C-alpha positions as CSV (number, residue, x, y, z in Angstrom):
1,X,58.0,-71.4,-141.5
2,X,57.5,-71.4,-137.7
3,X,57.4,-67.8,-137.6
4,X,54.9,-67.5,-140.3
5,X,52.8,-69.7,-138.3
6,X,53.0,-67.4,-135.4
7,X,52.0,-64.4,-137.4
8,X,49.1,-66.4,-139.0
9,X,48.0,-67.5,-135.4
10,X,48.1,-63.8,-134.0
11,X,46.1,-62.5,-137.2
12,X,43.5,-65.0,-136.8
13,X,43.0,-64.4,-133.2
14,X,42.9,-60.5,-133.6
15,X,40.6,-60.9,-136.4
16,X,38.2,-63.4,-134.9
17,X,38.3,-61.6,-131.4
18,X,37.6,-58.3,-133.2
19,X,34.5,-59.8,-135.2
20,X,33.3,-61.2,-131.7
21,X,33.6,-57.9,-129.9
22,X,32.3,-55.5,-132.4
23,X,29.2,-57.8,-132.8
24,X,28.7,-57.9,-129.1
25,X,28.9,-54.2,-128.7
26,X,27.3,-52.9,-132.0
27,X,25.5,-55.3,-134.0
28,X,24.2,-57.8,-131.4
29,X,22.2,-54.9,-129.6
30,X,20.7,-53.6,-132.8
31,X,19.4,-57.1,-133.8
32,X,17.9,-57.6,-130.5
33,X,16.1,-54.4,-130.7
34,X,14.6,-55.1,-134.1
35,X,13.3,-58.5,-133.1
36,X,11.9,-57.0,-129.8
37,X,10.3,-54.1,-131.8
38,X,8.7,-56.9,-134.3
39,X,7.5,-58.8,-131.5
40,X,5.8,-55.8,-129.7
41,X,4.2,-54.7,-132.9
42,X,2.7,-58.2,-133.3
43,X,1.6,-58.2,-129.7
44,X,3.7,-61.1,-129.0
45,X,6.3,-61.5,-126.4
46,X,10.1,-61.2,-127.1
47,X,11.3,-64.8,-128.3
48,X,14.6,-66.1,-128.8
49,X,17.6,-64.3,-129.9
50,X,17.9,-64.0,-133.6
51,X,20.3,-66.3,-135.5
52,X,23.9,-65.0,-135.4
53,X,25.4,-64.3,-138.9
54,X,27.7,-67.1,-140.2
55,X,30.8,-65.1,-139.8
56,X,30.1,-64.2,-136.2
57,X,29.0,-67.6,-135.2
58,X,32.4,-69.0,-136.8
59,X,34.3,-66.2,-134.9
60,X,32.8,-67.0,-131.6
61,X,33.6,-70.7,-132.1
62,X,37.2,-70.7,-133.2
63,X,38.3,-67.8,-131.2
64,X,38.8,-69.4,-127.6
65,X,40.6,-72.5,-129.6
66,X,43.2,-70.3,-131.6
67,X,43.7,-68.0,-128.6
68,X,44.6,-71.0,-126.5
69,X,46.7,-72.4,-129.0
70,X,48.6,-69.0,-129.4
71,X,49.0,-68.5,-125.7
72,X,50.4,-72.1,-125.2
73,X,52.8,-72.0,-128.2
74,X,53.9,-68.6,-127.8
75,X,54.7,-68.5,-124.1
76,X,54.7,-72.0,-122.5
77,X,55.6,-74.9,-124.9
78,X,56.1,-75.5,-128.4
79,X,56.4,-78.9,-130.4
80,X,59.4,-79.4,-132.7
81,X,60.7,-82.1,-135.0
82,X,64.2,-83.2,-135.2
83,X,65.2,-83.2,-138.9
84,X,68.9,-84.2,-138.9
85,X,71.3,-86.4,-136.9
86,X,73.5,-83.5,-135.8
87,X,72.5,-84.1,-131.9
88,X,72.8,-87.8,-132.1
89,X,72.7,-89.7,-129.7
90,X,71.0,-87.2,-127.5
91,X,68.1,-86.8,-130.2
92,X,67.6,-88.8,-133.3
93,X,65.7,-88.1,-136.5
94,X,62.2,-88.6,-135.8
95,X,62.1,-87.3,-132.3
96,X,59.5,-85.0,-131.5
97,X,60.3,-82.7,-128.8
98,X,58.8,-80.1,-126.6
99,X,60.4,-76.7,-126.0
100,X,59.9,-74.7,-123.0
101,X,59.5,-71.3,-124.4
102,X,59.6,-69.3,-121.0
103,X,62.9,-70.8,-120.0
104,X,65.0,-67.7,-121.3
105,X,62.3,-64.9,-121.1
106,X,58.9,-64.3,-122.1
107,X,58.9,-62.7,-125.7
108,X,56.1,-61.4,-127.8
109,X,55.1,-63.7,-130.7
110,X,55.6,-61.4,-133.7
111,X,58.5,-59.1,-132.8
112,X,60.4,-61.6,-130.4
113,X,60.8,-58.7,-128.0
114,X,61.6,-59.8,-124.4
115,X,58.9,-58.9,-122.3
116,X,60.0,-60.6,-118.9
117,X,63.3,-61.8,-117.8
118,X,63.0,-65.4,-116.5
119,X,66.4,-66.8,-116.9
120,X,69.4,-67.5,-119.0
121,X,71.1,-70.6,-120.6
122,X,73.4,-72.8,-118.7
123,X,76.4,-74.7,-119.7
124,X,74.8,-78.1,-121.1
125,X,71.4,-76.9,-122.0
126,X,69.9,-78.1,-125.2
127,X,68.6,-75.0,-126.8
128,X,66.3,-74.0,-130.0
129,X,67.2,-70.8,-131.5
130,X,66.9,-69.0,-134.6
131,X,70.1,-69.5,-137.1
132,X,72.1,-66.4,-136.9
133,X,72.8,-66.8,-140.7
134,X,68.9,-67.2,-141.8
135,X,66.5,-66.6,-138.7
136,X,63.8,-68.1,-140.7
137,X,65.4,-71.6,-139.8
138,X,65.4,-73.1,-136.4
139,X,68.2,-74.8,-135.1
140,X,68.9,-77.1,-132.1
141,X,72.3,-77.4,-130.5
142,X,73.8,-77.9,-127.1
143,X,75.4,-74.8,-125.0
144,X,78.9,-75.2,-124.4
145,X,80.3,-71.6,-124.0
146,X,78.7,-69.0,-121.9
147,X,79.4,-65.2,-122.1
148,X,82.9,-64.4,-121.2
149,X,84.3,-68.0,-121.7
150,X,87.1,-68.9,-123.9
151,X,86.4,-72.2,-125.9
152,X,88.9,-74.2,-127.9
153,X,88.4,-76.9,-130.2
154,X,91.4,-79.0,-131.1
155,X,91.9,-82.8,-132.0
156,X,88.3,-83.4,-131.5
157,X,88.5,-82.3,-127.8
158,X,86.7,-79.1,-126.3
159,X,88.7,-77.1,-123.9
160,X,86.9,-74.3,-121.9
161,X,88.4,-71.4,-119.9
162,X,85.4,-69.9,-117.9
163,X,84.8,-66.3,-117.7
164,X,86.9,-64.7,-114.9
165,X,84.6,-62.1,-112.8
166,X,87.4,-60.8,-110.4
167,X,90.5,-60.9,-112.5
168,X,92.5,-62.9,-109.7
169,X,93.0,-66.7,-109.3
170,X,91.2,-67.2,-112.6
171,X,90.6,-70.8,-114.0
172,X,93.0,-72.0,-116.6
173,X,91.9,-73.5,-119.9
174,X,91.1,-77.3,-119.2
175,X,89.9,-80.1,-121.5
176,X,86.2,-81.1,-120.9
177,X,86.5,-84.5,-119.5
178,X,85.5,-87.5,-121.8
179,X,84.6,-91.3,-120.9
180,X,84.7,-93.7,-123.8
181,X,81.5,-95.8,-123.8
182,X,81.2,-98.0,-126.8
183,X,81.7,-98.1,-130.6
184,X,79.5,-99.5,-133.2
185,X,75.9,-98.3,-132.1
186,X,75.7,-95.7,-134.7
187,X,77.3,-96.1,-138.3
188,X,77.9,-93.2,-140.6
189,X,79.7,-93.6,-143.9
190,X,80.2,-97.0,-143.4
191,X,82.3,-96.2,-140.3
192,X,81.6,-97.2,-136.7
193,X,81.1,-93.9,-134.6
194,X,82.6,-93.8,-131.0
195,X,80.6,-93.0,-128.1
196,X,81.6,-90.7,-125.3
197,X,80.3,-89.3,-122.2
198,X,81.3,-85.7,-121.9
199,X,81.3,-84.0,-118.4
200,X,80.5,-80.2,-118.6
201,X,80.6,-79.7,-114.8
202,X,76.8,-79.8,-113.9
203,X,75.4,-81.7,-117.0
204,X,76.9,-85.2,-118.5
205,X,75.8,-86.2,-121.7
206,X,76.8,-88.6,-124.7
207,X,78.6,-87.3,-127.8
208,X,79.9,-89.1,-131.1
209,X,82.9,-89.0,-132.9
210,X,83.8,-90.2,-136.1
211,X,87.1,-92.4,-136.2
212,X,88.5,-91.0,-139.5
213,X,86.9,-87.7,-140.4
214,X,89.0,-84.7,-139.4
215,X,87.6,-81.2,-139.9
216,X,90.2,-78.6,-140.6
217,X,90.5,-75.4,-138.5
218,X,90.8,-73.4,-142.0
219,X,86.9,-74.3,-142.4
220,X,86.0,-72.7,-138.9
221,X,84.7,-69.1,-138.2
222,X,87.7,-66.9,-137.3
223,X,87.1,-64.2,-134.6
224,X,89.3,-61.3,-135.0
225,X,92.1,-61.6,-132.3
226,X,92.0,-65.1,-131.8
227,X,93.3,-68.6,-133.2
228,X,91.3,-70.4,-135.8
229,X,90.1,-72.9,-133.4
230,X,89.6,-70.5,-130.6
231,X,86.6,-68.5,-129.6
232,X,86.0,-65.8,-126.8
233,X,82.1,-65.7,-126.2
234,X,81.0,-62.2,-126.5
235,X,78.5,-60.7,-123.8
236,X,75.0,-61.8,-124.4
237,X,75.9,-64.5,-126.9
238,X,76.4,-68.4,-126.6
239,X,78.8,-70.9,-128.1
240,X,76.9,-74.0,-129.2
241,X,77.8,-77.4,-130.6
242,X,76.1,-80.6,-131.8
243,X,76.6,-83.7,-129.9
244,X,77.4,-85.6,-133.2
245,X,80.6,-83.6,-133.6
246,X,81.8,-84.6,-136.8
247,X,78.5,-84.2,-138.5
248,X,77.1,-80.7,-137.0
249,X,77.2,-77.4,-138.6
250,X,77.5,-75.0,-135.1
251,X,79.3,-72.4,-133.6
252,X,82.7,-73.7,-134.9
253,X,81.7,-72.7,-138.4
254,X,79.2,-69.4,-138.1
255,X,80.1,-68.0,-134.7
256,X,77.8,-67.2,-131.8
257,X,74.0,-67.3,-131.0
258,X,72.8,-64.0,-129.6
259,X,70.3,-64.0,-126.9
260,X,67.7,-62.4,-129.0
261,X,67.7,-65.6,-131.3
262,X,67.0,-68.1,-128.5
263,X,63.6,-69.8,-128.9
264,X,63.5,-71.9,-125.7
265,X,65.0,-75.0,-123.9
266,X,64.3,-78.4,-125.1
267,X,63.1,-80.4,-122.2
268,X,61.2,-83.6,-123.4
269,X,60.9,-86.2,-126.3
270,X,56.9,-86.6,-126.4
271,X,57.1,-89.4,-129.3
272,X,59.7,-90.8,-131.8
273,X,58.9,-92.2,-135.0
274,X,61.1,-94.4,-137.2
275,X,61.6,-93.6,-140.8
276,X,63.1,-96.5,-142.5
277,X,61.4,-96.6,-145.8
278,X,63.2,-96.9,-149.1
279,X,62.3,-95.0,-152.3
280,X,61.0,-98.0,-153.8
281,X,58.4,-98.6,-151.1
282,X,54.5,-98.4,-151.7
283,X,54.1,-95.9,-149.1
284,X,55.8,-92.5,-149.1
285,X,59.0,-92.3,-147.1
286,X,57.4,-89.8,-144.6
287,X,55.0,-92.3,-143.4
288,X,56.6,-94.0,-140.2
289,X,57.6,-97.4,-140.0
290,X,57.4,-97.8,-136.5
291,X,57.2,-95.8,-132.9
292,X,60.1,-95.6,-130.5
293,X,58.2,-95.5,-127.3
294,X,61.4,-96.0,-125.1
295,X,62.6,-92.7,-126.3
296,X,60.0,-90.6,-124.5
297,X,61.1,-88.6,-121.5
298,X,63.4,-85.8,-120.4
299,X,66.4,-84.7,-122.5
300,X,69.9,-84.3,-120.8
């Protein structure tokens, strides 16, 4: 849907801009000449410019607005809504976030070809990307593995072996440090989820674990040449996980995110709504029940 909206914006910008340009170069001078000739024939002075045709007038009014929205949304910042709980507790259902589109390169809005290199994802970044199995869907997850890293997920614990550039004195596979915080703030399937702080080195963030649910490695994406719970991140791709570890469909299940699929970096929550209506309520369930002002701010 987001890609269709980009195509519509580009088409409207081109059409309205072309109408305005053609009228300015071709038809406007002819209208002005006819009016001036008529005024001369009547012995009167040249008056006001003739009234613009409706289509031209409309194009001139909406072109700057559409062009501004296109530039803002395609190259600077784009709003997204969080539809699921896979990134809890970092992001909640009802959060509206801003995604920095130029964080990982400036891309054209139609074919998504990278025009300018501006940076690459870092471990711990929260990124929006085109779901590799269905690029029409936007996903949001956290970058855990960088190109060349070895990632292991075992007993709800993430292990990382960073890429070794030199081949000598390479780091060994190590568990990502976790610190227990609390239990009970979030409930899922009648179970109180456990909250931990995960330290990725440069970024600390909170994750959730289900106390009972276990995910069998047989359900994981199997990379040729590795174990069922081990992945070696290819060059130009990334391994991502949801912060709600037992309620997230992520790289464990479908593989890696190519650089070409990256949309941008989630940088802020600009507003957050509560949706707690039951189907029996008078108002539809999509009508917010409240605003969580305390949620506004940066994303870590």
